[in-house]
Backbone as JSON, one array per atom type, in Angstrom:
{
  "sequence": "MGKYDPLGAYLARLTEAEAPMTFREIEALIDAPLPPAARRHRAWWSNNPDNSVITRTWRAAGFRAFQVDMAGETLTFRRDEAGVPSVPAPAQPAGGPQAGLIERIRARLGGTVRIPYGVDLTEPTGEVWDAEIQ",
  "N": [[88.32, 123.91, 98.24], [90.84, 122.15, 95.65], [93.21, 123.45, 93.82], [93.83, 121.86, 91.34], [91.53, 121.23, 90.66], [89.29, 122.21, 88.81], [90.43, 121.19, 86.61], [90.36, 118.46, 86.96], [87.16, 118.2, 87.25], [86.75, 119.26, 84.71], [87.56, 117.0, 83.22], [85.99, 114.69, 84.08], [83.77, 115.24, 83.01], [83.9, 114.86, 80.5], [82.65, 113.0, 77.33], [84.33, 112.14, 75.9], [87.3, 109.66, 74.9], [89.25, 110.76, 74.71], [91.08, 113.66, 75.48], [93.0, 115.84, 74.36], [95.19, 118.39, 74.77], [96.66, 121.91, 75.6], [99.24, 122.7, 77.21], [98.99, 125.6, 78.62], [96.28, 125.51, 78.22], [95.67, 124.29, 80.34], [96.31, 125.4, 82.07], [94.46, 127.58, 81.93], [92.37, 126.7, 82.52], [92.69, 125.57, 85.45], [93.45, 128.26, 86.38], [95.44, 129.44, 86.81], [99.43, 129.41, 86.81], [101.49, 126.53, 85.62], [103.86, 124.72, 87.6], [106.96, 125.17, 87.24], [108.86, 122.97, 86.82], [107.04, 121.03, 85.58], [107.21, 122.14, 83.26], [109.89, 121.64, 82.46], [110.77, 118.92, 83.11], [110.0, 115.67, 81.84], [108.67, 113.5, 83.82], [107.71, 114.18, 85.28], [104.84, 114.62, 84.15], [104.18, 111.59, 84.69], [102.29, 108.72, 85.55], [102.32, 108.29, 87.53], [100.26, 107.86, 90.79], [101.4, 108.77, 92.96], [103.17, 110.66, 92.44], [102.36, 113.71, 92.35], [99.83, 116.19, 92.89], [98.56, 117.18, 91.17], [98.53, 115.02, 89.34], [97.11, 112.81, 90.73], [94.43, 114.01, 90.6], [94.09, 113.58, 87.53], [94.02, 111.17, 87.85], [92.38, 110.34, 89.53], [89.55, 111.34, 88.02], [89.7, 109.51, 86.42], [91.41, 109.16, 84.26], [94.19, 109.02, 82.3], [97.48, 110.33, 81.81], [98.82, 110.61, 78.69], [101.19, 110.83, 75.16], [102.69, 113.36, 75.73], [103.76, 115.95, 74.54], [107.07, 117.67, 75.06], [108.27, 119.72, 73.91], [106.77, 121.35, 72.12], [104.74, 121.23, 74.4], [102.13, 120.2, 74.64], [99.73, 117.63, 75.51], [97.93, 114.24, 75.43], [95.04, 113.42, 77.52], [93.57, 110.37, 78.34], [90.84, 107.71, 79.03], [91.08, 106.17, 81.62], [91.56, 102.47, 80.83], [89.7, 101.08, 81.88], [87.58, 102.52, 82.62], [87.29, 103.43, 85.08], [87.88, 105.33, 88.11], [91.15, 105.48, 88.68], [92.45, 105.65, 90.71], [93.24, 103.78, 93.78], [91.53, 104.25, 96.93], [93.34, 104.3, 100.28], [93.88, 101.16, 101.9], [93.04, 99.9, 104.61], [94.12, 98.42, 106.57], [93.34, 95.65, 109.26], [94.05, 94.13, 112.04], [96.44, 91.32, 111.76], [99.62, 91.31, 110.57], [99.71, 90.2, 107.85], [97.24, 91.22, 107.28], [95.33, 92.5, 104.67], [97.26, 93.23, 102.96], [97.3, 92.36, 99.8], [94.91, 94.47, 99.42], [96.81, 96.34, 99.81], [98.98, 95.86, 98.11], [97.44, 96.04, 96.07], [96.71, 98.57, 95.75], [99.14, 100.04, 95.16], [99.92, 99.14, 92.79], [98.36, 99.82, 91.36], [96.36, 100.5, 88.17], [98.82, 99.96, 86.65], [99.69, 97.29, 86.48], [97.42, 94.42, 86.07], [96.1, 92.88, 87.59], [93.92, 90.18, 88.06], [90.97, 89.8, 89.91], [90.79, 87.28, 93.0], [93.08, 86.25, 92.63], [95.9, 84.96, 94.55], [98.48, 86.64, 95.56], [100.16, 86.14, 97.39], [100.26, 83.77, 97.74], [102.23, 80.36, 97.47], [104.42, 79.53, 94.83], [104.73, 76.87, 93.95], [107.17, 76.04, 93.26], [110.32, 75.23, 93.88], [113.06, 76.96, 94.49], [116.44, 76.42, 94.45], [119.86, 78.02, 95.1], [122.89, 77.94, 95.26], [125.22, 78.15, 97.61], [128.34, 79.7, 97.4]],
  "CA": [[88.89, 123.12, 96.39], [92.38, 122.26, 95.44], [94.31, 124.09, 92.76], [93.88, 121.68, 90.09], [90.11, 120.76, 91.03], [89.07, 122.75, 88.1], [90.8, 120.04, 85.86], [89.49, 116.84, 87.64], [85.89, 118.49, 87.19], [86.52, 118.98, 83.52], [87.95, 115.45, 82.69], [85.41, 114.02, 84.87], [82.51, 115.99, 82.57], [83.98, 114.21, 79.11], [81.59, 111.79, 77.2], [85.3, 111.55, 74.48], [87.67, 108.87, 75.67], [90.48, 112.0, 74.39], [90.77, 115.38, 75.87], [93.93, 116.42, 73.66], [95.5, 119.59, 75.65], [97.83, 122.44, 75.43], [99.83, 123.17, 79.06], [98.05, 126.57, 78.27], [94.47, 125.55, 78.41], [95.43, 123.47, 81.82], [96.58, 126.7, 82.78], [93.38, 128.43, 81.91], [91.28, 125.93, 83.44], [93.45, 125.94, 86.69], [93.55, 129.84, 86.86], [97.16, 129.29, 87.56], [100.46, 128.82, 85.96], [101.55, 125.32, 86.28], [104.95, 124.78, 87.79], [108.16, 125.26, 85.55], [109.02, 121.67, 86.59], [105.93, 120.63, 84.33], [108.12, 122.32, 81.42], [111.06, 120.97, 82.56], [110.6, 117.36, 83.49], [108.79, 114.69, 81.56], [108.49, 112.6, 84.86], [105.85, 115.39, 86.54], [103.58, 114.29, 83.56], [103.46, 110.2, 84.84], [100.4, 108.7, 86.29], [102.38, 107.95, 89.05], [99.42, 108.78, 91.62], [102.11, 109.28, 94.28], [104.08, 112.01, 91.79], [102.05, 115.14, 92.42], [98.49, 116.29, 93.43], [97.39, 116.97, 89.86], [98.22, 113.3, 88.84], [96.1, 112.34, 91.37], [93.24, 114.41, 89.8], [93.71, 113.47, 86.59], [93.74, 109.86, 87.45], [90.92, 110.45, 90.27], [88.74, 111.86, 87.31], [89.43, 108.51, 85.19], [91.92, 109.39, 83.02], [95.92, 108.8, 82.42], [98.37, 111.24, 80.46], [99.28, 109.98, 77.24], [101.2, 111.62, 74.09], [103.41, 114.31, 76.22], [105.0, 116.51, 74.08], [107.44, 118.66, 76.27], [108.61, 120.85, 73.21], [105.38, 121.35, 71.67], [103.74, 122.0, 75.58], [100.84, 119.21, 74.64], [99.58, 116.5, 75.72], [96.52, 113.88, 75.38], [94.28, 112.89, 78.45], [93.06, 109.04, 77.62], [90.14, 107.7, 80.11], [91.46, 104.59, 81.65], [90.42, 101.53, 80.0], [88.35, 100.22, 83.21], [86.88, 103.48, 82.57], [86.53, 104.36, 86.55], [89.04, 106.39, 88.57], [92.14, 104.24, 88.71], [93.39, 105.5, 92.01], [92.24, 103.52, 94.8], [91.25, 104.21, 98.14], [94.24, 103.58, 100.94], [93.21, 100.13, 102.82], [93.05, 99.96, 106.16], [94.59, 96.61, 107.52], [93.31, 95.33, 110.33], [94.54, 92.62, 112.35], [97.98, 90.98, 112.21], [100.79, 91.92, 109.52], [99.3, 90.01, 106.3], [95.89, 91.62, 107.31], [95.06, 94.24, 104.04], [98.62, 92.65, 102.02], [96.18, 92.37, 98.77], [94.91, 95.79, 99.01], [98.07, 97.66, 99.93], [99.09, 96.23, 96.45], [96.53, 96.72, 94.69], [96.51, 100.29, 95.54], [100.48, 100.98, 94.66], [100.54, 98.52, 91.33], [96.76, 100.04, 90.36], [96.87, 101.37, 87.16], [100.16, 100.03, 86.38], [99.65, 95.58, 85.77], [95.65, 93.66, 86.01], [95.62, 91.81, 88.81], [92.57, 89.29, 88.52], [90.47, 89.47, 91.45], [90.45, 85.89, 93.04], [94.77, 85.99, 92.56], [96.6, 85.55, 95.57], [99.65, 87.13, 95.15], [101.1, 85.67, 98.52], [100.19, 82.35, 97.44], [103.88, 79.84, 96.84], [103.9, 78.74, 93.38], [105.03, 75.88, 94.12], [108.23, 75.89, 92.39], [111.19, 75.17, 94.89], [114.04, 77.21, 93.62], [117.65, 76.31, 94.98], [120.49, 78.62, 95.03], [124.15, 76.63, 95.52], [126.1, 79.04, 98.12], [129.4, 79.47, 97.14]],
  "C": [[90.18, 123.64, 96.31], [92.41, 123.17, 94.09], [93.75, 123.74, 91.41], [92.44, 120.78, 90.19], [89.15, 120.69, 89.64], [89.35, 121.77, 86.8], [90.27, 118.76, 85.99], [87.86, 117.44, 86.93], [85.96, 118.6, 85.69], [86.52, 117.81, 82.47], [86.41, 114.81, 82.83], [83.93, 114.08, 83.59], [82.67, 114.99, 81.21], [83.12, 113.32, 79.01], [83.36, 111.05, 76.62], [86.3, 110.3, 75.99], [89.16, 109.18, 75.47], [90.57, 112.93, 74.85], [92.92, 115.37, 75.22], [93.94, 118.22, 74.55], [96.7, 120.54, 75.43], [98.2, 122.27, 77.01], [99.05, 124.25, 79.25], [96.76, 126.45, 78.24], [94.61, 124.67, 79.75], [95.87, 124.71, 82.65], [95.4, 127.43, 83.12], [92.16, 127.99, 82.88], [91.67, 126.25, 85.15], [93.2, 127.84, 87.25], [94.96, 130.48, 87.82], [98.37, 128.97, 86.63], [101.13, 127.44, 86.78], [102.95, 125.89, 86.47], [106.14, 124.27, 86.91], [108.28, 123.88, 85.73], [108.1, 120.75, 85.48], [106.43, 121.19, 82.93], [108.93, 121.62, 81.21], [110.94, 119.33, 82.15], [109.6, 116.57, 82.93], [108.26, 113.9, 82.44], [107.15, 113.41, 85.63], [104.8, 115.11, 85.64], [103.05, 112.37, 83.71], [101.88, 110.24, 85.61], [100.65, 108.17, 87.09], [101.85, 108.16, 89.9], [100.39, 109.52, 92.93], [103.36, 111.0, 93.51], [103.38, 113.69, 92.17], [100.73, 115.05, 92.53], [97.52, 116.0, 91.81], [97.54, 115.72, 89.1], [97.42, 112.84, 89.48], [94.72, 113.07, 91.04], [93.09, 114.3, 89.13], [93.05, 111.73, 86.66], [92.13, 109.35, 88.55], [89.4, 110.64, 89.01], [88.77, 110.76, 85.95], [90.23, 108.6, 84.06], [94.08, 109.4, 83.01], [96.39, 109.95, 81.47], [99.25, 110.48, 79.75], [99.86, 111.35, 76.22], [101.8, 112.86, 74.76], [104.5, 114.93, 75.34], [105.61, 117.91, 74.76], [107.93, 120.02, 75.29], [107.51, 121.81, 72.88], [104.18, 121.84, 73.25], [102.4, 121.21, 75.34], [100.9, 117.88, 75.46], [97.89, 115.58, 75.48], [95.93, 113.24, 76.84], [93.74, 111.31, 77.88], [92.26, 108.29, 78.96], [91.19, 105.93, 79.87], [90.77, 103.95, 81.48], [89.4, 100.87, 80.57], [87.4, 101.1, 83.09], [86.34, 103.8, 83.89], [88.14, 104.85, 87.07], [89.89, 105.13, 88.88], [92.85, 104.56, 89.89], [92.47, 105.29, 93.14], [91.88, 103.81, 96.28], [92.4, 103.68, 98.96], [93.76, 102.6, 101.46], [93.99, 100.54, 103.92], [93.17, 98.98, 106.51], [93.61, 96.97, 108.39], [93.54, 94.07, 110.44], [95.89, 92.32, 112.31], [98.88, 91.7, 110.71], [100.27, 91.72, 108.21], [97.95, 91.09, 106.04], [96.01, 93.54, 105.54], [96.13, 93.69, 102.86], [97.96, 93.0, 100.59], [95.98, 93.5, 98.24], [95.39, 96.42, 98.43], [98.91, 97.49, 98.33], [98.82, 95.93, 95.7], [96.81, 98.02, 94.39], [98.14, 100.59, 95.25], [100.84, 100.35, 93.45], [99.33, 99.26, 90.7], [97.15, 101.1, 89.08], [98.29, 101.0, 86.28], [100.3, 98.37, 85.83], [98.0, 95.73, 86.31], [96.43, 92.34, 86.34], [94.32, 90.93, 88.85], [92.32, 89.58, 89.85], [90.64, 87.86, 91.26], [92.14, 85.21, 93.52], [95.25, 85.97, 93.87], [97.83, 85.56, 95.37], [100.56, 86.73, 96.29], [101.07, 84.1, 98.65], [101.72, 81.57, 96.94], [103.03, 79.36, 95.85], [104.15, 77.76, 93.31], [106.17, 74.73, 93.25], [109.37, 76.17, 93.97], [112.66, 75.97, 93.94], [115.42, 77.37, 94.72], [118.71, 76.96, 94.56], [122.01, 77.47, 95.35], [124.99, 78.56, 96.32], [127.48, 78.47, 98.08], [130.55, 80.31, 98.17]]
}
């Protein structure tokens, strides 16, 4: 069991769309202090799943961190709009260099932009951009 799993389990059980919490409440759930960076750096609470283990935990539970108040040591976890966990499984490309490209792009951008299924991000736009070389 990981250090932050109790937070993930708590969030996953919630039926509400939002869960306001204090840093101390999170520490009580995980039965350990948060790292000093959690109180010093706003970026520690970003929703980038590459940020930290705790970020992957709340994202896997289907939530995002919002309204982080560093001075007041509070934040709100808000259910992801899709209502499903927003941390995609890593793509396992097979074949040539383009295999799995769309899945890798979706995995990296997951939760930051919405790309409708069926849109081919590698398809040329049809526009030709000419640049003058000086």
